[in-house]
C-alpha positions in Angstrom: -17.2 20.8 -28.1 -20.7 20.0 -29.0 -21.8 16.3 -29.2 -24.8 15.7 -31.5 -27.3 12.9 -30.8 -26.7 11.2 -34.2 -22.9 11.3 -33.7 -23.3 9.9 -30.2 -25.4 7.0 -31.5 -22.9 6.1 -34.2 -19.9 6.3 -32.0 -21.4 4.4 -29.1 -21.9 1.4 -31.3 -18.3 1.6 -32.7 -16.3 2.4 -29.6 -16.1 -1.1 -28.1 -14.4 -2.4 -31.2 -11.8 0.4 -31.3 -8.6 -1.6 -31.5 -6.4 1.0 -29.9 -8.2 0.6 -26.6 -7.1 -3.0 -26.6 -3.5 -2.3 -27.5 -1.7 -2.9 -24.3 1.6 -1.4 -25.6 0.1 2.0 -26.3 0.8 4.6 -23.6 -2.3 6.8 -23.3 -2.1 10.3 -21.8 -4.4 13.3 -21.4 -2.9 14.7 -24.6 -4.8 12.0 -26.6 -8.2 13.5 -25.7 -10.0 16.8 -26.3 -12.1 17.5 -23.2 -15.6 18.7 -23.6 -18.4 19.6 -21.2 -18.3 18.6 -17.5 -20.6 15.8 -16.6 -20.4 16.3 -12.9 -18.1 16.3 -9.9 -17.4 13.4 -7.5 -15.7 13.1 -4.2 -12.2 12.7 -5.7 -12.4 14.5 -9.0 -14.6 15.3 -12.0 -16.0 13.7 -15.1 -15.9 15.1 -18.6 -17.2 14.0 -22.0 -14.1 13.8 -24.3 -13.2 13.1 -27.9 -10.2 10.8 -28.6 -8.3 12.9 -31.1 -7.1 10.3 -33.6 -10.4 8.4 -34.0 -12.9 11.0 -33.0 -14.6 8.5 -30.7 -16.6 10.0 -27.8 -15.8 8.8 -24.3 -16.2 9.9 -20.7 -13.1 10.5 -18.6 -13.2 10.4 -14.8 -10.2 12.2 -13.4 -9.3 11.4 -9.8 -6.9 13.4 -7.7 -4.2 11.2 -6.2 -3.8 13.4 -3.2 -7.5 13.1 -2.3 -7.4 9.4 -2.7 -4.4 9.1 -0.4 -5.8 11.4 2.2 -9.1 9.4 2.2 -7.2 6.1 2.1 -9.1 5.0 -1.0 -6.2 4.0 -3.2 -7.0 0.3 -2.8 -10.6 0.9 -3.6 -9.7 2.6 -7.0 -7.2 -0.1 -7.9 -9.9 -2.8 -7.2 -12.4 -0.9 -9.3 -9.9 -0.8 -12.2 -9.0 -4.5 -11.9 -12.6 -5.6 -11.7 -14.1 -3.3 -14.4 -11.2 -4.0 -16.9 -12.3 -7.7 -17.1 -16.1 -7.1 -17.4 -17.8 -7.2 -20.8 -21.6 -7.0 -20.8 -24.0 -4.8 -22.8 -25.6 -3.4 -19.6 -22.3 -2.7 -17.8 -20.4 0.5 -18.4 -17.1 -0.5 -20.0 -13.8 0.7 -18.7 -11.8 1.2 -22.0 -8.5 2.1 -20.5 -6.8 4.1 -17.7 -3.6 6.1 -17.2 -2.1 8.5 -14.8 0.2 11.5 -14.4 1.8 13.2 -11.4 -1.5 14.4 -10.0 -4.4 12.4 -11.3 -5.6 8.9 -12.3 -7.8 8.9 -15.5 -10.4 6.3 -16.1 -11.7 6.3 -19.7 -15.1 4.7 -20.0 -18.0 4.4 -22.4 -20.0 7.6 -22.9 -23.6 7.0 -21.8 -25.4 9.9 -23.5 -28.5 9.6 -21.3 -26.7 10.4 -18.0 -27.6 9.2 -14.6 -30.7 7.0 -14.2 -31.5 8.9 -11.0 -32.2 12.1 -13.0 -34.5 10.2 -15.3 -36.4 8.8 -12.3 -36.8 12.2 -10.5 -37.9 13.9 -13.8 -40.5 11.3 -14.6 -44.2 12.1 -14.1 -44.9 11.7 -10.3 -41.2 10.9 -9.8 -41.6 7.3 -10.7 -41.4 5.0 -13.7 -44.4 3.2 -15.3 -44.4 -0.5 -14.8 -43.3 -1.4 -18.4 -40.2 0.8 -18.1 -39.4 -0.4 -14.5 -39.7 -4.0 -15.7 -37.4 -3.5 -18.7 -34.8 -1.8 -16.5 -34.9 -4.4 -13.7 -34.4 -7.1 -16.3 -31.3 -5.4 -17.6 -29.9 -4.8 -14.1 -30.5 -8.4 -13.1 -28.8 -9.7 -16.2 -25.8 -7.4 -15.6 -25.5 -8.4 -11.9 -25.9 -12.0 -12.7 -23.0 -11.8 -15.1 -20.9 -10.2 -12.3 -21.9 -13.0 -9.9 -20.9 -15.7 -12.4 -17.4 -14.1 -12.2 -17.5 -13.9 -8.4 -17.9 -10.1 -8.4 -20.3 -8.6 -5.8 -21.3 -5.0 -6.8 -22.4 -3.9 -3.2 -23.7 -0.5 -4.3 -26.6 -0.9 -6.7 -28.7 2.3 -6.8 -30.1 4.7 -9.4 -27.1 7.1 -9.0 -24.7 4.3 -10.1 -26.6 3.4 -13.2 -26.3 5.3 -16.5 -28.5 5.4 -19.6 -27.2 4.9 -23.1 -28.4 6.8 -26.1 -30.6 3.9 -27.1 -32.3 3.9 -23.7 -30.6 0.8 -22.3 -29.0 0.8 -18.9 -25.3 0.7 -18.0 -24.4 -0.4 -14.5 -21.4 1.6 -13.4 -19.4 2.7 -10.3 -17.7 -0.4 -9.2 -15.9 1.4 -6.4 -17.4 -0.7 -3.7 -17.3 -3.9 -5.7 -15.2 -6.9 -4.6 -13.9 -10.1 -6.3 -14.9 -12.8 -3.8 -14.4 -16.3 -5.0 -15.3 -17.6 -1.5 -18.5 -15.4 -1.7 -18.2 -14.6 2.0 -17.5 -11.0 3.1 -18.0 -9.0 6.3 -17.2 -5.4 5.2 -20.1 -3.0 5.7 -20.5 -0.8 2.7 -22.9 0.7 0.2 -25.7 3.2 0.7 -27.8 3.4 3.8 -31.3 2.9 2.3 -30.0 -0.1 0.3 -28.2 -2.0 3.0 -29.4 -5.6 3.6 -30.1 -7.0 7.1 -27.0 -9.1 7.2 -24.8 -6.0 6.7 -26.5 -4.1 9.5 -26.1 -7.0 11.8 -22.4 -7.2 10.9 -22.8 -10.8 9.7 -20.9 -12.5 6.9 -22.7 -12.2 3.5 -22.4 -13.3 -0.1 -23.6 -12.3 -3.5 -27.3 -12.2 -2.4 -26.7 -8.7 -0.9 -27.1 -7.6 -4.5 -30.4 -9.5 -4.8 -31.7 -7.4 -1.9 -30.5 -4.2 -3.5 -32.4 -5.1 -6.7 -35.5 -5.5 -4.7 -35.0 -2.0 -3.2 -34.2 -0.7 -6.6 -37.4 -2.0 -8.1 -39.4 -0.5 -5.3 -37.7 2.9 -5.9 -38.4 2.7 -9.6 -42.1 2.2 -9.0 -42.6 4.5 -5.9 -40.0 7.1 -6.3 -38.2 6.5 -3.0 -36.6 3.5 -1.3 -38.9 1.3 0.9 -37.1 1.8 4.2 -36.4 5.6 3.9 -36.9 7.1 7.4 -35.8 10.1 9.5 -32.6 9.0 11.2 -30.2 6.1 10.6 -31.5 4.0 13.6 -35.1 4.1 12.3 -34.0 3.1 8.8 -31.9 0.2 10.3 -34.9 -1.0 12.3 -37.2 -1.0 9.3 -34.7 -2.9 7.2 -34.1 -5.6 9.8 -37.9 -5.9 10.3 -38.4 -5.8 6.5 -41.0 -3.2 7.2 -42.3 -2.5 3.6 -45.5 -0.5 2.9 -46.8 -0.6 -0.7 -48.8 2.3 -2.1 -52.2 1.2 -3.5 -51.1 1.7 -7.2 -48.4 -1.1 -6.9 -49.8 -4.2 -8.7 -49.8 -7.7 -7.2 -47.2 -8.8 -9.7 -44.7 -6.1 -8.8 -45.3 -6.7 -5.0 -44.7 -10.4 -5.5 -41.4 -9.8 -7.2 -40.2 -7.2 -4.6 -41.3 -9.4 -1.7 -39.3 -12.4 -3.1 -36.1 -10.3 -3.1 -36.6 -8.5 0.2 -36.2 -11.6 2.4 -34.4 -11.4 5.7 -32.6 -14.7 5.1 -30.3 -14.4 2.1 -30.8 -18.0 1.1 -34.6 -17.3 0.6 -34.1 -14.5 -1.9 -35.1 -15.1 -5.5 -32.3 -15.9 -7.9 -31.5 -13.4 -10.6 -32.6 -15.8 -13.3 -35.8 -15.9 -11.3 -36.1 -12.1 -11.5 -35.6 -12.1 -15.3 -38.2 -14.9 -15.7 -40.7 -13.6 -13.2 -44.2 -13.4 -14.7 -44.5 -9.6 -13.9 -41.2 -8.9 -15.8 -41.9 -11.2 -18.6 -45.3 -9.7 -19.5 -43.5 -6.4 -20.4 -40.4 -8.0 -21.9 -42.8 -10.0 -24.2 -44.6 -6.8 -25.1 -41.4 -5.3 -26.3 -40.7 -8.2 -28.5 
């Protein structure tokens, strides 16, 4: 099954209004979809582009093997991901349209982001990094999406380029809510996420709140502009030590505005980190957002 760019653009705009996906009485199954090309394999299954047979809408389907989820004790994690993502509606968050299961698998039906993983865009960019205007646009969209989550007491806990997708129009879609948590008290202690993105409070096994995501956005922006995370080192212990010390080295080509924003997010004390509205309204971001408009 070949998916043409024009078709993708039209269907991406229509899919979120498709009434059938909001029809709670309809019992979806794998028979409702025509599977297309593989989009990759994960730890517990695989992802395919698919066409919903009746409407022709293009979606992505993540199929997770129940046996692997059980053996890895990740059933609760998947249930939490479904519960959280089912209630989130934001233009920069990958929408979970529906889900169903059979004897062997759980199927998550999500928006189809034609551009694929942001990580691939980053690594294929000239010099392996984004220009400032593109990085600023992207960080604005991520901050807006994460701020929306925080307003609903959801902490993402695993923000990184591999967990962000690119839509056909170039906008970002934050995805992979597998490590996310709904925390009305905003206090957690579970250590999770990706090594290079862990904040100091997680490494110290201290309680934390939504500001762990603020730290991750600072790391993300650095990676956008440099091509690698700021604390990347040989060995876990060395990486931990650099994170706790906030040992950041900026290449000469990083401008003062970008440095200022990154440094306001990479603060040891969570209460000192810049708010996400502050990220969106930071002068370095705004100069490029204003250019676009």
